[in-house]
N, C-alpha and C positions, 0 to 999 in steps of 0.2 A: 504494500500500500504506500502511496506517495506521501511524503511529509509536506505539510503546508509551507515549510521554509525552502523546499527544493523547487527550483524554477520549472516551468512546464517545458516540454520538448519544443524544439524549434518549429515554428509554424511554417507552412508552405510559403515560399517567397512570393511577394506581390508581383503582378505583371508589370512590364516596362510601360505599357500603354496599349492602346487598341491594336490587337493583332500581333503584338510583339512576342508574347509567350506562345500563342497559338501560331505556329509558323506556316500553317497551311498544308501540312502533311496529312495523309489519309489516316485519320484516327480510327482505332478499332479494327484495323485490318488483320492483326495478328493475335492469336491466342497463345496460351502457355506452350502448347505443343510446337507451334510454328516458331515461337521465340527460342525454344530450347534447341530445335533443329538448326536454326541460324547460328546459335552460340556454338554448337558442336561442329557444324560445317566450317565455321570460321577458323577453327584450329587446324583443319586439314589433317585429321588423325593419321591416315595412311601415308601421306607425303611426309608429315612431321616425323613419324616413326622411321620411315625408310631413310630419311636423310640424317637422323640424329642418333638412332640406336647404335650404329657402328662407332660413332664418336664417344658415346658413353662407355661402351664396352672397352674401347681402346684405353680408357682412363682407369676404370675400376674392375674390369673383367667380370667375374661371376656375380659381383655385387650390383649389377645393373638394375635388377628388380627393386631393391631397396632405394636406389637413387631415384627411380621413377616415382616411388611413393613419397620420398622426402621432397622432391620438386613440387609435388601436389600441395604441400602444406602452405607455402606462401600464397599460392594461387587461390586456395580455398579461403584463406583468411582475408585476402583482398576482395574476393567475390562478396564476402559479407559486408565489407566497406561500401562496395558499389550498391548492394541491396539496401543498406540503410540510408545512404545519401539519396538514392533514387526515390525512396519513400518521402523524403522531405522536398525534393526538387526534381521531378521527372523531366529533365531537359535533355535533348538529344546531344548537347555539347559535352555531357558527362564530365570528364576530368577538367576540361577547359572552364566550364561554368562553376563547378564545385570548388576548384582550387582558387578561382578568382574571388569567390565570395568568402572563402576561408582565409586566404593569405594575401589577396590583393590582385589587381588586374594583370600585372606583369607576370606573376607566378602562374596565373590562369592561362595567359597567352602562351607561355612556354610549355605548359601541360598540353594544350591543344596542338601546338607545333610538334610535340613528341609523338602524338598519335599520327599526325599527317606524315611526318618524316619516316616513321617506322613502316607505315603502310606503303608509301611510295617505294622505299628500298626493297621491301619483301616482294612487291609486285614484279620487280625485275627477275627475281629468281623463279617465281611461279610461272612467269611467261616462258622462261628458259625451259623449265620442266615440261610445260604443256607442248612446246614446240618439238622438243626431242622425243617425248613419249608418243606424240601423234605420229611421227615417222616410224618409230619402233613398232607401233601397233599394226601398221600396214606392211611391215617387213622392209622398209626403206632405211636400213641401218646406215648406209653411206650418207644419206641426207641428214640423218640424226646427228652426224658428226660435223656437218657443214654449218659454220657459224652464220653465214648469210641466210640460208633457208630456215634455220632454227629461229633466228631473230625475226625473219619475215612472218613466220607462222605465229610466233609469240606476240608480235604486234597485232596481228589479226585477232588473236585470242583476247587480248586486253580490250580491243575495240568491241568485240562481240559481247563480252561480259559487261562492259560499260553500257551498251545498248539495252541489255536486259534490265540492268539497274535503273536506267532512265525510264523504261516503259512502265514499271510499277513494282511496288514492294510485294504484292501478292504473287505476281509472276516469279519474282526472285525467290520467295519462300517456297513455292511449289516446285521449282527447279531444284532447290536445295534438298527437299524431301527425297526426290528421286536419286540425286547424286549421293546423298548420305547413306541411303539404303544400300546402294552398290558397295560403298566403302565398308560398312559394318558387316554385311553378309560375307564379303570376301575375306575380311580380316578374321571373322569367326571361323570360316571354313578352313583357312590356312592354319589357324591355331589348333583347332580340334584334330585336323588331319595329322599335324605334326605330333601332337601328344599321343594319338592312337598308335602311330608308328613307333614312337619312343617306348611306350609301355607294352607294345605288341612285339617288340624285338626286331622290327624291320627297318629301323632307322640306321643311319651310317654309324661307323665305329666311334666317331667323335661325340655322339649323343650321350646324354646321361639323364637320369630321372631328376625331377625337381627336388632340390635340397633346401631345408630351412636355413642353412648357412647363407644362402643367397640373400636372405632378408636381414642379415646382421651387419649394421653399418660399421661396427668396430673392427671388421675384417678388412676394411679399406686401408690401404697402405699409409696414407697421410691425410691430414686435415686439408691440405692444399688440393689433393686429388678429389676429396669429397666436395669441396667448394666448386672446383672446375666442372665436375660432373653434374652437380645440381644446377649450376648456371646453364649448362647445355640442356638439362632436362626441363628447365623453366620454359624454353622455347616451344616444346611440344604442347604445352597447355595454353600458350598465348592465343587469344582471339575470342574467348568466350564473352568478352565485354561487348561484342557486337550485339548480343541479345539485349543489352541495356541501351546501346546507342540508337536502337529503333523504338525506344520507349514511347515516343509521341505517336507512333502508329500501332500501338498495342492496346488491347482490351485491358481495362484496369491498370493504367500505365504507371501508377505509383507502386504497384505490388508485383504484377506479373513479370516485368523484365528482371527484377532482382531475384525472384524465385528461379527464373529460367537460367540465370547466370550461375547460381549455386548448384542447381541440378546438373548443368552442363559439366562443371568441373568434376562432380562425383562420377558421372557416367564415363568421362574421359579416363579417370583413374582406373576404373574397372576394365575398360578396353585395353589400356596401356599395360597394365599388370598381366593380363591374359596373354597378349601378344608377345610381350618381352620374355616372360617365363617359358612359353611354348617354343619360341624361336631359339632361345638360348639352350633349352633342353635338347632340341633337335640338332642344332648346328654347332653348339659349343662356342667357346670364345677364342679359338685359335686364330692365328694371323695368316693361315694358309687355307686354300680350298674354300669350303662354304662357311668357315669360321666367321663369326660376327666381328671378330677383331681384324679380319683381313682388310688392309688398307685399300685394296683394289675394289672392294665391295662397299666401302664406307659411304659412298654417295647414294646407295640404294640397296640396303641389305635385304629387303623383302623380295624384290623381283629376282635377285640372285638365288633365292631359296626356292623359287617356283618349281623348276624342273626337278629338284631333289625331293621336295615334299609331295608334289602331285604326280611325278613320273613324266615320261616323255611321249607316251603313246595314248591315243584315244582321248579319254576324258582329261588326262594329264596335260595334253597340249592346250585344250580349251581352258582349263583352270589356270595354266600359266599365262595365257593371254588375258584372262580376267584380272590377274595381278597387275598387268600393265594398264588395263582399263581402269583399275582401282586407283592407281597412283595418278593417272591422267585426270580422272573425275575428281579426285581429291584436290589436285591443283586448280581445276576449274572452279570447284565450289569455293575454295579459299580466295581465288582471284575475285570472284563476284562479291563475297562477303568482306573482302578487304576494301572494296570500293564503297560499300554501304556506310561503314562507320566514319570514314574520312569525309565523305560527302555531307554527312549530318553534323560532323564536328565543324566543318567550315561554314555550313548553313547557320549553326548557332553562333559562331564567331561573327559572322556577317550581321545577324540579327541584333547582336549587341554592339555593332559598329566597331569591332576589333579588326576587321578586314573590309575590303570594299563591298558596298551594298549589293552589287550585282550577284554575289554568291548566295544571297538569300532568296533569289527568285525561285518560284515554284511553278511547275508545269500546270496549266489550268485543267487539263484533262487527266493526266497521270498522277497528279499530286505528289510528284517527286522533285527533289532539288535539280534544277537544270544546270546552271553554271557550275555548281559544286560537283555534280556527278561527272559532267563532261570534262571539267577541269582536272579532276582526279585521273581520269583516263589519259588525257593528253600529257599531264606531268609524268605519269608512270611510263608512257611510251618514250618520251624524250629522255628520261633518266636511263631507261633500259638500253636504248639505242646508243647513247653516249658511252655507257659502261662497256658494252660489247665491242664498240669501236676502239676504246682505249685498250682493254685487255680483259680476257675472261678471268684472269687472276684477280683483277680489281673487283669484278662482279662477285667472285667467291668471297673476298674479304668484306665486301659491303654487306653481305648477308649475315656474317658473323657479328657485325656491328649492331644489328637489330636488337640483340640482347641488352645493350646499353639503354636504348630507348624504352624497351619493355620495362626494365627495372626502374627507369626514371618516372614514367607516367603512372605505372601501377603503384609504385611506392608513394608517389605524391598524393594519389587518391586515398590511400590508407591513412596518411597523416591528415589529409583534409577532413576525413570522417571524424577522427578523434577531436580535432579542433572545433569542428562545427557543433558537435554534441558535448563539448567539454563541460558545460554547466549542468548537464543532467546525468552524468555518468554514475553518480552516487545514488540515483533514485531507486535503482533495483539491480540485482545481480545480472539480469538479462541485458539491461542497458550497458552495464560496465563491460560485459564480455563482448556483445555483438557490435557495440558502437565505440568501444575503447580498446580493450585488450587485444581482440582479434585483429582488427584493421591496423592498430598501432604496431603489433608484433610483426604482422605481414610487411608493413612499411619499413621497419627496422631491418628485417631480413633482406629485403630487396635493396635497401641502402647499402648494406654490407656487400651484397653481390655486385652492386654498381661500382663501389670503390675497388673491390678486389679485381673485378674485370678490367677496370682502367689500368691497374698495375700490371696485370698479366698481358693485356692486349698492347700495352705501350712498348713492350720489348720488340726491338727491331727484327728479331728472328721469329716473331709470332705471325702466323698466317702466310699468305702467298706473296705479299708485297711489303715493301718498306718505303718510307718517305724521309727525306733529309731536309732539315730547315735550310732555306736558301741564304741565311745570314748566320754569323757567329752566334753561338758555339757549334752550329751545324749538327745538332742532335738528330739522331735517327729514331723514328717511331714505326711501329707495326701498322700496316694498312688498315686493319680492323679498328684500331684505336683512332686513327686519323679520320676515318669515315664516320665513326660514331660520334666522337666529340666534335668533329668538324660540322656535322649536321646540326648538333645542338647550338654551336656557336653561330652558325648561319641563321638559325632561328632567332637568336638574341639580336643579331645585327638587323634583321628584318623588322623585329619588334621595335627597336629604337628608331628606325627610319619611319615606320608607320606612325609611331607615337608623336613624332615631330610634325607629320603631315595631318593627322587626324587625331587630336589628343582627347576627344570626348570620352572614349572608353577608358583611357588610362587615367583620367581625372575622376573616375567613378561616377560619371554623369549618366551612364547607361546601365550600370549594374545596380539592381534594386537591393535594398537591405531590409531584412525581415524586421518586424516590430520587436521580435525577441532580441535581435542583435542591437537594434537602436536603443533599447532600454538597458543594454548592458547586462542582461540576465543570462 
């Protein structure tokens, strides 16, 4: 029971003015199921596992399953922060809006930029995967290795997904249901078939039955290895926040999106633990052959297992092709659901006059952001083409830098939740845990990962490229660090330039303050 001396919870923030909070999106278009599907599809489970599992195994070996579980912890904690902040303010700007109201306009602007930068960077890699796997699916392996044609198809892929997002949120959600179904079914089929062969005695000699020791974090060689592996593991969970970014198009928008985000993270945990343990039991962690630690397979450990798990004749050939389709559809789903949150973040930023007003335009028929959606597609294409023209090594390093942006804006959201609800945390144990301890702890964990990643990524020999300062003392930095920190610094520069040109938002003239905050309670 609440004490009379304890202040009430923060009230929903007042609107900016006529039509400013209601941005014109199609309200009530998504239910809990559709929102959860969008949250799950945004993480690209098949692609994320294919690209990351080998990296984790290379660091911790048989301890990969416990790393997948530990990486879930900060994601689950931050998901609760999103859930609670969305209850108070269901704005599609999410981190941008909440951080601005908690810590000020500049912090909010950088939070929004973190979302935009991370999404544009990862779109380049998703387009690359879509282009290469499209050719592999039809047996054109030569074209799958040709940079020009892979880039060409990747650009067409981004354009197609941008068009689908432009046409409407319901079309986007329905396509996600189909693509996600393919992913989950094939992942489940792969996992069960692998386990049946392991326990039936028909698996390769490198296989072994699941051991409880795989779930013991104390068997990891060093704390540094634990940190590196968890940081890699965090990437496979990233994307569930898309379920919250479409909050203004959701039924019961102050409750449904947050519930969808939390449900998404739990389902992802179950899927990832099943696939990780089954693949590891079947293939082992060796660095040769089908071993998950083989560097030749690290870019896609799942497809390399296809022929071994399913066989090479009859149904096996079909199932192996399904694996390629699975990774391709996973990249497709993630491409689409990467455009959705970025377009809505820039829509919100524009509505609050933090970026040019044209980005807040809504299509009169489709009720989707026009400039924001198309702008995201164009920016992604330009970034992708430039990187492939410079070097594919630079493209590879740019993907590694996404982890910095993830830790930055997720962690910032966790801290924003604690600060926003700071006056009511002692009202009940529920408030203390869900609005204070959980998001705060998640924010601290991601802050640590951010700092640690900066130290690791800054080493000149980390990643595929290195950059040297053009002036004394001519320090060298790894390309992953340069891309990640460089993207955040670029955001800071753009912020200061725009604040000089259009200062209203930065003077807090367009950000409403709740009566709760004005009263200082």
